[in-house]
N, C-alpha and C positions, 0 to 999 in steps of 0.2 A: 444440490450445488453442482458446480462444475466438476466433472469427473476427474480433473487433473490437479486439483488444488493442493491436496495433501498426499502423504505417502499412501500406498495401497491399503495398509492396515488402518489408516486414518480416515478413509472415505466413508461417509455415512450421510443420511438424509438430514439436511440442516434447516430446510425451510419450515416451518410451522407457524544563566542558567538559574538556577536557584531563584526562586521567587517569581518565575515566569507565570503569568496568569493569562490564559486564553479566554478572552471575553466572549459573550454570546455572538458577537459579530465575526470573531476570528479574523481571517484575512491576513494579508501580508505583514502588517505591522505587528500583529500578535505572534506571528511565527518567528519574528526576528528580534523580539524584545529582550535583549541581553546586554548588560552593561559592558562597556569597554571593548566591544566587538564590532568590527566593521563587516557587515554582511554583504556578500555579492548580491546583485540585483536578482530577483526571482526570474527564472525563465518559465514563462507560462505558455501552455498550449491549449487551444480551444478547438474542439472538433471530435471526431470519432477516434477511438483507440481500441486495440485488441489486446487480449492476453491469452497466452498459451504456455503450458508449463515449460517445455523444452524450447529454448530459443531456436527459431528456424535457421536454416543455413543462410549464408550471405546471398547465394543465388536466389533462394526463395524470397528473401527480403527485397531484393532488387525487382523480382517479378511482381511482388505484391505492392510495389510503389506506384499505385494507380491513382492516388489521392483520395480513394474512398476512406482509407485509414491514414492518419498522419502520425500516429504514435503507437508504440507497442510496449506493454509491460514485460519486464524480464525479472525472473526469480533469481536474485543475486546470491541467496544463501539461506541458512537456517537448517537445523537438524531435522525439521519436519517437512522440508521441501521434498516433493514427491517425484522428482525426476532427475536424471543426469543432465549435465549441461556441456556437451562436447563442443558446442559452437560458441558459447558465451566466454569470450576472451577480450582483453583490452583491444586487440587488433580488430575483432569483430565489431565492438562498440564504436571504435573510431570510423570504421568503414561504413557501417550502417548510418551513423550520424552524418557522415559526409554526403550520403545520398539524399538527405533531407528528413530522415526519420527522427522523431523525438522519442526518448526512452523514459520509461517509468520504473524505477527500481522498487522491487517488492521483496520483502524478507519474511520468511515463514518462521517466526519465532516460537518460543515455548507456548503451550496452550493451557487453558484453565484446568484446575483440578477436577471440576465437576463435568467436564466435557465428555460426552459419550462416544469416545473413539480411542484407538490404541496408538497414540503418537509416541515417538521415541523420546520427546522432551516435554515435560510439564513443569509448572511451578506450583508451589504451595503457598499458603498464607505467610509462612515464615521465610520462604526463599524468593517471594515475588520481586522484591526490590533488587536484590543482588542478581538474580537471573535476568531481570530487565536490563540492568546496566551492562552485564556481560554480553547479552545478545546484541545490544546497541553498539558496543565496541566492535563486536565481530561484524555487524552490518556495515559500519563505517569503514572497517578495513577492507571488506569485500568490495564495497562501492569504489573506494579509492583505488584499489588494485585494478579495477576495470576502467579507470580513467574518468570516473564520475566525481567531479570536483566538489570542494566545500561550497555550500549554498544549494546543493542538490537536495531534493526530498528523498526520504526513504519511507516507504509505506509498509507498516507492520501488518502482516496478515493475521487477523484474529478471527477464528472460525466461530460458528454458532455455539452458544452455551446457554444454560438456564440463568437468565439475569434476575429471576425472582429468588434465586438462592443467594441471600445477602452475603454470606461469608465468601462464597465463590466470586460474586460480583465485586466485592470490596478488594479481594486479592487480585482480581484481574485489573481493576483500575490502578492499583498500586504498581503492578507490573508495567502497565501502559505508561503511567507517569514516569517511572524510572527509565524506561526505554526512551521516551521522548526527551526528557531532561538531559540524558546522556548524549543523545544526538545533538541537541542544541549546544551543549558544551563543546562539541567538536565542530560546530558551525554547519550542521546539516539540518534541514527542515524536517519536522515530524509530520507523519501522515499515518492514517489507519485505514485498512480495508476491513469492512465487517458487514454484517447483515442488518437490514433495516428493522428486522424483528428482534434482534438480540445484540450482537457485539457492537455494531455501529450505534444502535439505540442507546446502549449503556453509556457511551461516550457523549452522544448528543444531548442526553437528558440528565447527565450528572450535575447535581447542584453545585458542586465545587469544580470549577474549571481549571484550577491550578495545574500546570504542567501537562495538560491534555494536548494532543496533537492539533496543529493548526490547519490541517487538511483532512477531509473526511471523504472516503470512497465507499459508497453504500451499495450493497447488492439488493436490488429490488427488480425482480425479473418480470417486468410488466411490458417489455418490448417497446418502451417509449424512449426515444433518443433525446433525453433532456436531463438537465441538472436542476431545473427550477419547478416545472409544473407538478411534478410528483414528489418534490422534496418533502419528507414526512414530518419535519419538525419546524420550529420557529423559523420563518423566512429570513429573520435577521441573523441567523447563525451561518457561519462558514460562507460569508459573502466575499467579494473581492478576489475571485479566482482561487477558490479553495475547495471545490467539489468535484468528485468523480462519481459516476453512476454506472454500475454494471447492470445492463438492462436485458441481456440475452446471454444464455450459456449454451455450450456444446453445439455451436453453429459450424457445420462442415462446409467450407468455402474453397473454391478453386479460382486462382488468379495466375495468369501467365504459365499455366501448366503445373502449378504447385498446389496441392490440396492440403489444407491445414484445418484442424478443428479448433475453433477459437471461442472466446467469450467476447461479446461486444460491450463497449463502454462509451458513454457520453462523457467528455472530459472538458473541464475548465479549471485547471489547477496546475501547480508547478511540475516540471519535468527535469530530468537530469541536465546538469551543466557539464558538457564534455570537453576535455582538454588534455 
């Protein structure tokens, strides 16, 4: 996996409201199906995006604004976030947005009990729902403080785990559902970053789609800049601007005199609404 995704202790080899139902097609309608709530229109970006753990300086973001990338993922919070964020402020978000960048909020929440890593925060089968709700409330507070308005997506970072461990997988889906439902109750769109071989697969193939996120960002490091030709699951799933694909990791790149190690993503999904 990317070397920067979790805390140092958590790095390991990973490759090997109410009543909302996300249907197989997912998409915008499923992300906003909540009674008595007027949702802001989804802000969609389609093109290349990068993610790197520490948000680059404003000068670096201006130098990198060459139109090769049009969006950047930023790690807005979570106890398992593996880096400091000296640059990530409301002022930085506003300035970066004004130069034309789109931003993708990413939250590194609690991780599964069976995951083979040493993360500061985990959930258990008995705490999955409560921790999911608590993490989501924190994620909304962090996003809002950065000027990312209601209607924005928040992508939950779920690292690789053994999805054949039924008890662990059930607990993880409980956590994801609680996180997503709580986001929706606050009028934020739910998303999940995960691996095509494990955490994203668990969401995409879950028979019960109730309260699962409406956007799926899958890690499949095949170096293919696409969200369609290598989509691993039913092609009717997550249509209508609801997919991201992390297709390359740890790419050291220099633009305008600034060198940053990034992960590359093909993007066709919602991004933050800044205001």
